[in-house]
N, C-alpha and C positions, 0 to 999 in steps of 0.2 A: 518571546518569539524566537524560533530557532534560526541560527545563522545558515548561510548558504551551504556550507559543507555538511552540516547536520541534515538539512533538507535533502541534499544530494545523496548522502549515505542512506537515509530513510527510503528514498525512492529506489535506490539500487537494491536494498534488502527486500523491499516489497516486490519489485519487478522480478527479482531472482526467484523468490519463493513462489510467486504466481506462475512464472515460466516453467520452473522445475515440475510443478504439479501438472501443468497442461501437457508437458512433454511426456510425462509418465502416464498420460491418458485420463487424468482426472477431469471431472466436469467443472464448469466455471465456479460453482458454489464452493466446492472443495478447495479449489485453487485460491479463492477469495479468503476462505477461513485460514489457509496457510499463510497468506499475506498479512492478515490481521495478527496472527501469531508472531510473525517476524517483526511486525511493528511493536507489538507489546513486549517482545524481548528487549528491544531498544528503549522502550518507554514503559517500564512496569507500573508506573504511577498513573497511567492513563486507563480509564475504565474501558471495558470491552466495547460498549456502544459508541463511545467517543472514538476509539481506535478504528472501529468499523467505518465510521463516517470519514475519518481522515484517509483511510485506505481507499474507500470508494472514490473520494475526490481525486486522489493521486492516480489511481488506475484509470479513472475517467479521463484525466488530463493526458495520460500516456496515449490513450486511443483516440481522443478527440481534440486534444490541445486545450490549453487553459481558456476559460471564458473571460472575455474582457468587456466591460461596460463603458460606453461612451456617453 
């Protein structure tokens, strides 16, 4: 399990990649692919489909907040 600073750095890298693409006029899918690429640069051992799931969850949390179950 990654520590908080690793998670924070991952989130920052993903958010920056996504934001840069959107500011350049890219559609969401292109921005998402860039964010997955940024994650995989930090974690080259993670498979593409796993990285996509992680990125989806992190981006979703950015926009909607984390889900908590009670």
